[in-house]
C-alpha positions as CSV (number, residue, x, y, z in Angstrom):
1,M,10.1,-94.9,111.8
2,T,9.9,-96.7,108.4
3,K,12.7,-98.9,107.0
4,L,13.6,-96.0,104.7
5,E,13.8,-93.5,107.5
6,L,16.0,-95.8,109.5
7,L,18.3,-96.5,106.6
8,L,18.7,-92.7,105.8
9,E,19.9,-92.2,109.4
10,E,22.2,-95.2,109.1
11,I,23.8,-93.7,106.0
12,V,24.3,-90.4,107.7
13,T,25.8,-92.0,110.8
14,A,28.1,-94.3,108.8
15,N,29.5,-91.4,106.8
16,R,30.2,-89.4,110.0
17,I,31.8,-92.3,111.8
18,L,34.1,-93.1,108.9
19,A,35.1,-89.5,108.6
20,R,35.7,-88.9,112.4
21,E,37.7,-92.1,112.6
22,G,39.9,-91.0,109.8
23,V,38.9,-93.8,107.4
24,V,37.7,-91.4,104.8
25,D,38.2,-87.7,104.1
26,S,36.4,-86.0,101.3
27,F,37.1,-89.0,99.1
28,G,34.9,-91.8,100.5
29,H,31.2,-92.6,100.2
30,V,28.7,-94.9,101.9
31,S,25.6,-96.1,100.1
32,A,22.8,-98.6,100.7
33,R,20.3,-100.4,98.5
34,H,16.9,-98.9,98.7
35,P,14.8,-101.0,101.1
36,D,11.6,-100.8,99.0
37,N,13.1,-100.9,95.5
38,P,16.1,-103.1,95.0
39,Q,16.8,-101.5,91.6
40,H,17.7,-98.3,93.4
41,F,20.3,-97.2,95.9
42,L,20.8,-94.3,98.3
43,L,24.0,-92.1,98.4
44,S,24.6,-88.6,99.5
45,R,25.2,-85.7,97.3
46,A,28.8,-84.6,96.6
47,R,29.7,-83.4,100.1
48,A,32.4,-84.2,102.7
49,P,31.3,-87.3,104.7
50,D,31.5,-85.6,108.1
51,C,29.0,-82.9,106.9
52,I,26.4,-85.3,105.5
53,E,22.8,-84.7,106.7
54,R,19.6,-86.6,105.9
55,A,18.6,-84.1,103.3
56,D,21.8,-84.8,101.4
57,I,20.8,-88.4,100.6
58,M,19.8,-88.9,97.0
59,E,18.2,-91.9,95.3
60,F,19.8,-93.4,92.2
61,T,19.0,-96.2,89.7
62,L,21.6,-98.9,89.3
63,E,22.8,-97.1,86.2
64,G,23.7,-94.1,88.3
65,D,20.8,-91.9,87.2
66,A,19.5,-89.6,90.0
67,V,15.9,-90.0,90.8
68,N,15.5,-86.9,93.0
69,A,18.5,-84.7,92.4
70,G,16.9,-81.3,92.3
71,E,19.8,-78.8,92.6
72,R,22.1,-81.3,94.4
73,A,25.3,-82.4,92.6
74,P,25.9,-86.2,92.8
75,Y,29.3,-87.9,93.3
76,L,30.8,-89.2,90.1
77,E,31.6,-92.4,91.9
78,R,27.9,-93.3,92.0
79,F,28.5,-95.5,89.0
80,I,30.8,-97.7,91.1
81,H,28.1,-98.1,93.7
82,G,25.5,-98.9,91.1
83,G,27.8,-101.4,89.5
84,V,28.3,-103.2,92.8
85,Y,24.6,-103.4,93.5
86,E,23.9,-104.6,90.0
87,A,26.6,-107.3,90.0
88,R,25.9,-108.4,93.6
89,R,22.2,-108.6,94.2
90,M,22.7,-109.8,97.8
91,F,24.6,-106.6,98.8
92,T,22.6,-104.1,100.7
93,R,25.4,-101.7,101.7
94,S,28.6,-100.4,100.0
95,C,31.5,-98.2,101.0
96,T,33.8,-96.8,98.4
97,I,37.0,-95.3,99.6
98,T,38.9,-93.4,96.9
99,V,42.5,-92.7,97.6
100,R,44.5,-89.8,96.2
101,A,47.6,-90.9,94.4
102,S,50.8,-89.1,95.1
103,F,53.8,-89.3,92.9
104,R,57.3,-88.4,93.6
105,S,59.8,-87.5,90.9
106,G,63.4,-87.9,91.4
């Protein structure tokens, strides 16, 4: 397997582990810097983390532009991941967990 193929499997596995352990639900994402192009990163399409498959992984520029989207819809949070990789060149992985706010009135 190539570095890229191994990394794609790692992203799928990380998404599923975090979902199954209850760390994320549909509001969490795992990404990784592209092993061959540090100006790009890999992140799944907009899909629940426990359902992610290898074909769901998309490539993005650090600005959040999809390189190979096709018909797949990307997460809006891809800009957060791109910003992390742009600001922190040494980072190779990122996990963004978005929490839903709940408000009580009374």
